[in-house]
C-alpha positions as CSV (number, residue, x, y, z in Angstrom):
1,M,13.5,27.5,15.8
2,M,11.9,30.8,15.2
3,L,8.4,30.5,13.4
4,W,9.8,32.8,10.4
5,L,12.7,30.6,9.7
6,A,10.3,27.5,8.9
7,I,9.5,28.4,5.3
8,P,13.2,29.8,4.3
9,L,14.6,26.5,5.8
10,T,12.2,24.4,3.7
11,A,12.7,26.2,0.5
12,L,16.4,26.3,0.9
13,C,16.6,22.6,1.5
14,Y,14.2,21.9,-1.6
15,L,16.0,24.2,-4.1
16,A,19.5,22.9,-3.1
17,I,18.3,19.4,-3.9
18,K,16.4,20.5,-6.9
19,K,19.9,21.9,-8.1
20,L,21.7,18.6,-7.4
21,A,19.1,16.5,-9.0
22,R,19.6,18.6,-12.3
23,R,23.3,18.1,-12.2
24,Y,23.2,14.5,-11.1
25,K,20.6,12.4,-12.8
26,S,19.9,9.6,-10.4
27,P,16.7,8.4,-8.8
28,L,18.3,8.6,-5.4
29,I,18.4,12.3,-5.5
30,N,14.8,12.7,-4.9
31,T,13.5,16.3,-4.4
32,I,10.7,15.1,-1.9
33,M,12.8,12.4,0.2
34,L,16.1,14.2,0.6
35,P,14.8,17.7,1.7
36,A,12.3,16.2,4.3
37,L,15.3,14.2,5.6
38,L,17.4,17.2,5.8
39,V,14.7,19.1,7.9
40,I,14.2,16.1,10.1
41,G,18.0,16.1,10.7
42,L,18.2,19.6,11.5
43,L,15.2,19.6,13.9
44,V,17.0,16.3,15.7
45,F,20.3,18.0,15.8
46,T,19.3,21.3,17.1
47,G,16.6,19.8,19.5
48,Q,13.8,21.9,18.2
49,D,10.2,21.1,18.7
50,S,8.6,19.7,15.5
51,S,5.3,21.3,16.3
52,V,7.1,24.8,15.8
53,Y,8.3,23.9,12.5
54,Q,4.8,22.8,11.5
55,A,3.1,25.7,12.8
56,G,5.8,27.9,10.6
57,T,5.1,26.1,7.5
58,K,1.1,26.1,7.6
59,P,1.1,28.5,4.6
60,L,3.0,25.9,2.5
61,N,0.3,23.3,3.6
62,L,-2.4,25.5,2.1
63,L,-0.4,25.9,-1.0
64,L,0.0,22.1,-1.0
65,E,-3.7,21.8,-1.2
66,L,-4.2,24.1,-4.3
67,A,-1.0,22.0,-5.8
68,V,-3.1,18.9,-5.6
69,V,-6.1,20.5,-7.4
70,A,-3.9,21.4,-10.0
71,F,-3.3,17.9,-11.0
72,A,-6.6,18.4,-12.8
73,L,-4.9,20.5,-15.5
74,P,-3.1,17.7,-17.1
75,L,-6.2,15.4,-16.7
76,Y,-8.0,18.0,-18.8
77,Q,-5.3,18.2,-21.5
78,Q,-5.5,14.4,-21.9
79,A,-9.2,14.2,-21.6
80,A,-9.9,12.8,-25.1
81,K,-7.3,10.0,-24.5
82,I,-8.6,9.1,-21.2
83,R,-12.4,8.9,-22.5
84,Q,-11.2,6.6,-25.1
85,Q,-9.5,4.3,-22.7
86,L,-11.9,4.9,-19.6
87,W,-13.0,1.3,-18.8
88,P,-9.6,-0.4,-19.3
89,I,-8.0,2.3,-17.0
90,I,-10.8,1.7,-14.3
91,L,-10.3,-2.0,-14.5
92,C,-6.4,-1.8,-14.2
93,C,-6.7,0.5,-11.2
94,S,-9.1,-2.0,-9.5
95,I,-6.9,-4.8,-10.2
96,S,-4.2,-2.7,-8.8
97,V,-5.8,-2.2,-5.6
98,F,-7.2,-5.8,-5.3
99,I,-3.5,-7.0,-5.5
100,S,-2.3,-4.2,-3.2
101,V,-4.8,-4.9,-0.5
102,G,-4.9,-8.7,-1.1
103,T,-0.9,-9.2,-0.8
104,T,-1.0,-7.4,2.3
105,L,-3.6,-9.3,3.9
106,L,-2.1,-12.5,2.8
107,L,1.4,-11.8,3.9
108,G,-0.2,-10.5,7.2
109,G,-2.1,-13.8,7.5
110,I,1.4,-15.7,7.0
111,L,3.2,-13.6,9.5
112,H,0.4,-13.6,11.9
113,A,0.1,-9.9,12.2
114,Q,-2.5,-8.1,14.3
115,P,-5.8,-6.9,12.5
116,Q,-5.3,-3.6,13.8
117,L,-1.9,-3.3,12.1
118,L,-3.0,-4.9,8.7
119,A,-6.0,-2.4,8.9
120,S,-3.2,0.4,9.0
121,I,-1.1,-0.7,6.2
122,A,-3.5,-2.2,3.9
123,T,-4.2,1.4,2.5
124,K,-0.5,2.3,1.7
125,S,-1.0,2.9,-1.9
126,I,-3.4,5.7,-1.8
127,T,-3.1,9.3,-0.9
128,T,-2.8,10.3,2.8
129,P,-6.2,11.6,3.8
130,L,-8.0,8.7,2.1
131,A,-5.7,6.1,3.6
132,M,-6.1,7.5,7.1
133,S,-10.0,7.7,6.8
134,V,-10.1,4.1,5.2
135,S,-7.7,2.7,7.8
136,A,-9.6,4.4,10.7
137,A,-13.0,2.9,9.4
138,M,-11.6,-0.7,9.2
139,G,-10.1,0.0,12.8
140,G,-6.5,0.8,12.0
141,I,-4.3,3.5,13.3
142,P,-4.4,6.4,11.2
143,A,-0.9,7.7,12.2
144,I,0.7,4.4,10.8
145,A,-1.3,4.6,7.7
146,A,-0.3,8.1,7.0
147,G,3.5,7.0,7.8
148,L,3.2,4.1,5.4
149,V,1.9,6.3,2.5
150,I,4.7,8.7,2.5
151,I,7.3,5.8,2.7
152,V,5.6,3.9,-0.1
153,G,5.2,7.3,-2.2
154,M,8.8,8.2,-1.8
155,M,10.1,4.6,-2.7
156,G,8.0,4.7,-5.9
157,A,9.1,8.1,-6.8
158,I,12.7,6.9,-6.4
159,I,12.6,3.4,-8.1
160,G,9.4,3.5,-10.0
161,F,10.7,4.6,-13.5
162,P,14.0,2.5,-13.2
163,L,11.8,-0.6,-12.4
164,L,9.3,0.2,-15.2
165,K,12.3,0.5,-17.6
166,I,13.7,-2.9,-16.3
167,A,10.4,-4.5,-16.9
168,G,10.2,-2.8,-20.6
169,V,7.1,-0.5,-19.8
170,T,7.8,2.3,-22.1
171,H,4.3,3.5,-23.0
172,P,3.9,6.7,-21.2
173,E,0.2,6.2,-20.4
174,A,1.0,2.6,-18.8
175,Q,3.9,4.5,-16.9
176,G,1.8,7.1,-15.6
177,L,-1.0,4.7,-14.6
178,A,1.6,2.4,-12.7
179,M,2.9,5.7,-10.9
180,G,-0.2,7.0,-9.6
181,A,-1.5,3.5,-8.7
182,G,1.6,2.5,-6.8
183,A,3.0,5.7,-5.4
184,H,-0.3,8.1,-5.1
185,A,0.5,11.8,-4.9
186,I,4.1,11.7,-4.5
187,G,4.5,9.2,-7.5
188,T,2.3,11.4,-9.4
189,G,4.6,14.3,-8.9
190,A,7.4,12.4,-10.0
191,A,5.6,11.1,-13.1
192,A,4.8,14.7,-14.1
193,E,8.3,15.8,-13.9
194,V,8.9,13.1,-16.8
195,G,6.2,14.2,-19.2
196,Q,2.8,15.6,-19.5
197,V,1.0,12.2,-20.5
198,Q,2.7,10.5,-17.4
199,G,1.4,13.2,-15.1
200,A,-2.2,13.2,-16.3
201,F,-2.7,9.3,-16.2
202,A,-0.9,9.3,-12.8
203,S,-3.2,11.8,-11.5
204,L,-6.3,9.8,-12.9
205,A,-4.8,6.4,-11.4
206,M,-4.5,8.2,-8.0
207,V,-8.1,9.2,-8.0
208,V,-9.2,5.9,-9.3
209,C,-7.3,3.9,-6.9
210,G,-8.6,5.9,-4.1
211,I,-12.1,5.5,-4.8
212,A,-11.5,1.8,-5.4
213,T,-9.7,1.3,-2.3
214,A,-12.4,2.9,-0.3
215,L,-14.8,0.4,-1.8
216,L,-12.9,-2.8,-2.0
217,A,-10.2,-2.5,1.0
218,P,-13.1,-2.8,4.0
219,P,-15.0,-5.9,2.4
220,L,-11.6,-7.7,1.6
221,F,-10.4,-7.0,5.2
222,H,-13.8,-8.4,6.8
223,L,-13.5,-11.3,4.6
224,Y,-10.0,-11.8,5.8
225,L,-11.3,-11.6,9.4
226,W,-14.0,-13.9,8.8
227,L,-11.7,-16.6,7.2
228,L,-9.6,-16.5,10.3
229,G,-12.6,-17.1,12.3
């Protein structure tokens, strides 16, 4: 694959899925997961080196960083609501992190998983750079952490809102917090497509959960190791 084809190929796959998603309202038609799978399939089918594709899409990676910063806009627009409920939001996000990391360690102990693997998957619900950093600090494998973050984010973007609907969670602020806490940046993108309030609170949850995980995951992990002896 020539370098100059990487960006047009990515854009074409995304626009095709985006058009399909507008026509057929289904959570399975995800504008992040399906284009990624299409690109992966094309690379495998044509036998192309993924490093060439990665080099060709470097400008998109730079734009992605700007897109993440742009999540600050809905936060600013909802600043008054956020200030009124700041401490309950911090408490909910902290409990979310405790449940996420705690259940991972609990299941890992039941299944006798290796500590290195547990350190790699305990950070599955925060954004990729933080997950890789926190995982490495605990002795995990950053590549595994990054892969699981993407999988969890895609799953959250696909089934998050349907699950919230089944559970009877209809409040937009609660929906946003749940998506940001459970599915980080990818879930935040999905929340922003649903509504401005959902997107803002998802952005906030993503930030708070990232900080809370960095603070809570290492001591919980070391406590787990101590209990195992």
